[in-house]
C-alpha positions as CSV (number, residue, x, y, z in Angstrom):
1,M,215.9,78.1,151.1
2,S,219.0,79.4,149.2
3,D,222.8,77.8,148.8
4,H,224.6,77.3,151.5
5,P,227.9,79.6,151.2
6,I,229.8,76.6,151.7
7,S,228.0,73.6,150.4
8,T,225.0,73.0,148.0
9,T,223.5,71.0,149.8
10,Y,223.0,72.7,153.3
11,I,223.3,71.0,156.7
12,D,222.2,71.8,160.1
13,K,223.2,69.5,163.2
14,Q,221.6,70.2,166.6
15,I,221.9,68.7,170.1
16,A,218.8,66.2,170.1
17,R,218.8,64.9,173.8
18,A,222.6,65.7,175.9
19,A,224.5,62.9,177.2
20,A,222.2,62.0,180.4
21,P,220.7,59.4,182.4
22,L,217.4,57.8,180.9
23,G,214.0,57.3,182.8
24,G,213.8,53.3,183.9
25,Q,210.5,53.1,181.9
26,V,209.6,56.7,181.8
27,Y,209.8,59.0,178.8
28,D,211.7,62.5,179.1
29,A,209.6,64.7,180.4
30,A,211.0,67.8,178.4
31,P,212.7,66.5,175.5
32,L,214.3,69.4,173.2
33,E,212.5,70.6,170.6
34,L,214.5,70.8,167.3
35,V,213.4,73.0,164.6
36,C,213.6,71.7,161.0
37,A,211.6,73.6,158.8
38,G,212.8,73.2,155.2
39,F,214.5,69.8,155.5
40,N,213.4,66.8,154.5
41,M,215.8,64.1,156.2
42,M,217.1,63.8,159.9
43,M,220.1,61.5,160.9
44,L,220.2,60.6,164.5
45,F,223.5,59.9,165.6
46,M,223.0,57.9,168.6
47,R,224.8,56.3,171.8
48,Y,223.9,54.7,174.3
49,T,225.4,52.8,177.2
50,R,222.7,50.0,178.8
51,G,222.5,50.3,182.9
52,A,222.1,46.3,182.8
53,A,222.3,43.8,180.5
54,G,218.6,43.4,178.8
55,G,218.6,46.9,178.7
56,D,217.4,48.7,175.8
57,L,216.8,52.1,174.6
58,W,213.3,53.5,174.1
59,F,212.6,56.5,171.5
60,I,209.7,58.0,170.3
61,V,210.2,60.3,167.1
62,E,207.7,63.1,167.3
63,Q,206.5,65.6,164.6
64,S,205.1,69.3,164.6
65,N,203.6,71.0,161.8
66,D,203.3,73.5,163.7
67,P,206.5,76.3,164.6
68,V,205.0,76.9,167.9
69,G,202.5,75.0,169.3
70,G,201.9,72.3,171.5
71,D,200.8,69.5,169.1
72,W,203.3,66.5,168.2
73,Y,202.5,63.7,166.0
74,Q,204.2,59.9,166.2
75,V,205.4,58.8,163.4
76,A,203.3,55.4,162.6
77,A,204.4,52.1,161.2
78,V,202.0,50.9,158.3
79,G,201.6,46.8,157.4
80,Q,199.5,45.0,155.4
81,A,197.7,41.9,157.9
82,V,196.6,40.2,154.6
83,V,196.8,40.2,151.4
84,A,194.3,38.6,148.9
85,A,193.8,38.0,145.5
86,N,190.8,39.5,144.7
87,A,189.8,41.2,147.8
88,D,190.5,44.7,149.3
89,N,193.5,44.9,151.5
90,L,193.4,46.2,155.0
91,D,196.6,48.0,156.2
92,L,197.4,48.4,159.6
93,I,198.6,51.8,161.1
94,Q,199.9,52.2,164.2
95,R,202.4,54.8,166.4
96,S,205.9,53.5,166.7
97,I,208.0,53.3,169.3
98,R,211.5,52.3,168.7
99,S,213.9,49.8,170.5
100,Y,217.6,50.1,170.3
101,G,218.9,46.7,172.4
102,A,222.4,46.9,173.9
103,T,224.9,44.1,172.4
104,A,227.2,44.3,175.1
105,A,228.0,46.5,178.6
106,G,229.6,49.9,177.3
107,A,228.7,52.5,175.0
108,Q,226.9,51.6,171.7
109,Y,227.2,54.0,169.1
110,F,224.2,53.2,166.0
111,V,222.8,56.0,163.3
112,Y,219.3,56.1,162.3
113,T,218.0,57.8,159.1
114,L,214.2,59.1,158.9
115,Y,212.5,61.1,155.9
116,L,210.6,64.4,157.1
117,D,207.0,65.0,155.4
118,E,206.9,68.4,153.9
119,G,205.5,71.0,156.1
120,V,207.6,69.2,159.0
121,E,208.3,72.4,161.6
122,R,209.7,70.6,164.6
123,V,210.8,67.4,166.1
124,R,211.1,66.0,168.9
125,I,212.6,62.6,170.3
126,P,211.5,61.5,174.0
127,C,213.4,58.7,175.8
128,A,213.8,56.0,178.1
129,D,215.2,53.0,179.3
130,S,213.4,49.7,178.7
131,D,215.0,48.6,181.9
132,A,213.2,50.3,185.2
133,Q,215.7,48.8,187.6
134,A,219.1,49.6,185.9
135,P,218.8,52.3,183.4
136,G,221.4,53.1,181.1
137,S,222.5,56.6,179.6
138,A,221.7,58.2,176.3
139,E,222.9,61.3,174.0
140,I,221.4,62.1,170.4
141,E,223.0,64.8,167.8
142,A,220.0,65.2,164.7
143,V,222.2,65.8,161.6
144,F,218.9,68.0,159.0
145,T,219.5,67.6,155.3
146,M,218.3,68.5,152.1
147,G,218.4,64.7,150.9
148,G,217.8,63.0,147.8
Protein backbone atom coordinates (compact mmCIF):
# COMPACT_ATOMS: atom_id res chain seq x y z
CA MET A 1 0.00 0.00 0.00
CA SER A 2 1.35 3.44 -0.92
CA ASP A 3 1.75 6.19 1.61
CA HIS A 4 -1.23 8.53 1.86
CA PRO A 5 -0.35 11.91 0.28
CA ILE A 6 -1.05 13.79 3.54
CA SER A 7 -0.04 11.23 6.17
CA THR A 8 2.46 8.36 6.20
CA THR A 9 -0.15 6.39 8.16
CA TYR A 10 -3.22 6.07 5.95
CA ILE A 11 -6.53 6.29 7.80
CA ASP A 12 -9.92 5.19 6.51
CA LYS A 13 -13.20 6.08 8.27
CA GLN A 14 -16.45 4.25 7.52
CA ILE A 15 -19.92 4.05 9.02
CA ALA A 16 -20.32 0.57 10.52
CA ARG A 17 -23.85 1.13 11.82
CA ALA A 18 -25.97 4.20 11.19
CA ALA A 19 -27.84 5.59 14.19
CA ALA A 20 -30.90 3.37 14.46
CA PRO A 21 -32.96 1.42 16.98
CA LEU A 22 -31.64 -1.98 18.00
CA GLY A 23 -33.56 -5.24 17.87
CA GLY A 24 -34.45 -6.59 21.29
CA GLN A 25 -32.28 -9.72 21.56
CA VAL A 26 -32.29 -9.95 17.74
CA TYR A 27 -29.14 -9.06 15.79
CA ASP A 28 -29.11 -6.80 12.72
CA ALA A 29 -30.28 -8.86 9.75
CA ALA A 30 -28.05 -7.11 7.20
CA PRO A 31 -25.10 -5.41 8.92
CA LEU A 32 -22.97 -3.11 6.78
CA GLU A 33 -19.88 -4.70 5.28
CA LEU A 34 -16.72 -2.63 5.61
CA VAL A 35 -13.80 -3.14 3.25
CA CYS A 36 -10.58 -3.14 5.27
CA ALA A 37 -8.00 -4.97 3.15
CA GLY A 38 -4.50 -3.69 3.89
CA PHE A 39 -5.28 -2.36 7.37
CA ASN A 40 -4.32 -4.07 10.62
CA MET A 41 -6.14 -2.03 13.28
CA MET A 42 -9.77 -1.04 13.70
CA MET A 43 -11.09 1.45 16.23
CA LEU A 44 -14.84 1.45 16.76
CA PHE A 45 -16.27 4.75 17.98
CA MET A 46 -19.55 3.63 19.49
CA ARG A 47 -22.63 5.38 20.84
CA TYR A 48 -25.27 3.44 22.74
CA THR A 49 -28.46 4.75 24.29
CA ARG A 50 -30.28 2.20 26.40
CA GLY A 51 -34.04 1.88 26.13
CA ALA A 52 -34.53 1.06 29.82
CA ALA A 53 -32.43 0.52 32.92
CA GLY A 54 -30.40 -2.67 32.63
CA GLY A 55 -30.13 -2.61 28.84
CA ASP A 56 -26.85 -3.70 27.26
CA LEU A 57 -25.46 -3.32 23.75
CA TRP A 58 -24.46 -6.69 22.34
CA PHE A 59 -22.17 -6.69 19.31
CA ILE A 60 -20.30 -9.32 17.33
CA VAL A 61 -17.15 -8.56 15.36
CA GLU A 62 -17.19 -10.71 12.21
CA GLN A 63 -14.33 -10.88 9.71
CA SER A 64 -14.05 -12.34 6.23
CA ASN A 65 -10.94 -13.33 4.30
CA ASP A 66 -12.95 -13.28 1.07
CA PRO A 67 -13.55 -9.94 -0.71
CA VAL A 68 -17.03 -10.94 -1.98
CA GLY A 69 -18.18 -14.23 -0.45
CA GLY A 70 -20.58 -15.06 2.33
CA ASP A 71 -18.18 -16.65 4.84
CA TRP A 72 -17.97 -14.71 8.11
CA TYR A 73 -15.81 -15.64 11.09
CA GLN A 74 -16.42 -14.41 14.61
CA VAL A 75 -13.57 -13.17 16.73
CA ALA A 76 -12.77 -15.79 19.37
CA ALA A 77 -11.87 -15.54 23.02
CA VAL A 78 -9.13 -17.81 24.35
CA GLY A 79 -8.62 -18.75 27.97
CA GLN A 80 -6.87 -21.39 30.00
CA ALA A 81 -9.05 -23.62 32.13
CA VAL A 82 -6.20 -24.85 34.32
CA VAL A 83 -2.43 -24.38 34.35
CA ALA A 84 -0.61 -27.15 36.14
CA ALA A 85 3.09 -27.92 36.45
CA ASN A 86 4.38 -30.95 34.53
CA ALA A 87 1.20 -31.28 32.47
CA ASP A 88 -0.11 -30.10 29.13
CA ASN A 89 -2.52 -27.19 29.34
CA LEU A 90 -6.03 -27.13 27.96
CA ASP A 91 -6.93 -23.84 26.23
CA LEU A 92 -10.59 -23.00 25.75
CA ILE A 93 -11.55 -21.28 22.49
CA GLN A 94 -15.02 -19.90 21.95
CA ARG A 95 -16.67 -17.39 19.61
CA SER A 96 -17.04 -14.08 21.41
CA ILE A 97 -19.96 -11.69 21.76
CA ARG A 98 -19.11 -8.30 23.25
CA SER A 99 -21.47 -6.62 25.71
CA TYR A 100 -21.47 -2.98 26.81
CA GLY A 101 -23.67 -2.11 29.80
CA ALA A 102 -24.80 1.50 29.98
CA THR A 103 -24.09 3.16 33.32
CA ALA A 104 -26.85 5.78 33.03
CA ALA A 105 -29.72 6.96 30.86
CA GLY A 106 -28.76 9.00 27.81
CA ALA A 107 -26.13 8.41 25.17
CA GLN A 108 -22.98 6.56 26.23
CA TYR A 109 -19.84 7.02 24.11
CA PHE A 110 -16.94 4.56 24.09
CA VAL A 111 -14.11 3.30 21.88
CA TYR A 112 -13.24 -0.34 21.24
CA THR A 113 -9.93 -1.17 19.50
CA LEU A 114 -9.23 -4.43 17.71
CA TYR A 115 -6.23 -5.69 15.76
CA LEU A 116 -7.09 -7.29 12.43
CA ASP A 117 -5.24 -10.40 11.33
CA GLU A 118 -3.42 -10.40 8.02
CA GLY A 119 -5.72 -11.41 5.20
CA VAL A 120 -8.90 -9.84 6.58
CA GLU A 121 -10.74 -8.31 3.63
CA ARG A 122 -14.03 -7.19 5.22
CA VAL A 123 -15.54 -6.63 8.65
CA ARG A 124 -19.12 -6.29 9.85
CA ILE A 125 -20.60 -5.70 13.30
CA PRO A 126 -24.13 -7.01 13.88
CA CYS A 127 -25.71 -5.52 17.02
CA ALA A 128 -28.64 -6.20 19.33
CA ASP A 129 -29.97 -4.97 22.66
CA SER A 130 -30.19 -7.30 25.64
CA ASP A 131 -33.57 -5.83 26.57
CA ALA A 132 -36.28 -7.46 24.46
CA GLN A 133 -39.03 -5.18 25.85
CA ALA A 134 -37.40 -1.74 25.54
CA PRO A 135 -34.38 -1.90 23.20
CA GLY A 136 -32.20 1.17 22.79
CA SER A 137 -30.26 2.52 19.82
CA ALA A 138 -26.66 2.41 18.62
CA GLU A 139 -24.33 4.03 16.12
CA ILE A 140 -20.81 2.90 15.17
CA GLU A 141 -18.04 4.57 13.18
CA ALA A 142 -15.04 2.41 12.25
CA VAL A 143 -11.59 3.89 11.70
CA PHE A 144 -9.04 1.60 10.03
CA THR A 145 -5.33 2.31 10.35
CA MET A 146 -1.93 0.70 9.99
CA GLY A 147 -1.27 0.52 13.71
CA GLY A 148 2.04 -0.26 15.37
